[in-house]
C-alpha positions, 0 to 999 in steps of 0.5 A: 090234333086239330085244335085245343082249348083249356079252362084254368081255375074253373070254379067246379070240383074235379070230381064233378067235372070228370063225370061230364068229361067221361060223358063226351070223350070220344064223341063227335063234336055235334053230338057232344054239344047236343048232349051237353045242352040237355045234361042237367049237371053243373059241369055241363055248362063249363065243358060246353063253353070250352068245347065251343072255344075249341071248335072256334079254334078249329074253324080258324085253321079251316077244319071241317067241323062235321068231321071233328071229334073229341080226342082227349079231355083231361080234368086236373085239380087246380091249386086252391089259393083263392077259395080258402074258407075256415069252419069253427070246430070244437075246443076253439079249433078250426078246420079248412073247407076245400073249395073245388077248382079245376083245370080242364083241357080239350083236344079235338081231332079230325076223323079220317073216313 
């Protein structure tokens, strides 16, 4: 592991973010950035900023950016304490609306030639 970055309490559903995480897992960093730039999904912008942060962390450790690849990406469900909403239902009841919140973690490693 060369560097890692994490975004906690990101305002995107984990199911939507996992689609993008599966898309970039195992790819080179340069290829993943280009792929995320032209992907028309809501999670692509969140993962791209997180990937840029991980690359900046790797540059602080004098790593070769061209040799980096995404070794691990995880998307977990975050606790939903802040985005609770209620919807009125029949006979005076109310049901809770679940707003998606995610924890996203990225780890970069250097490829051996």
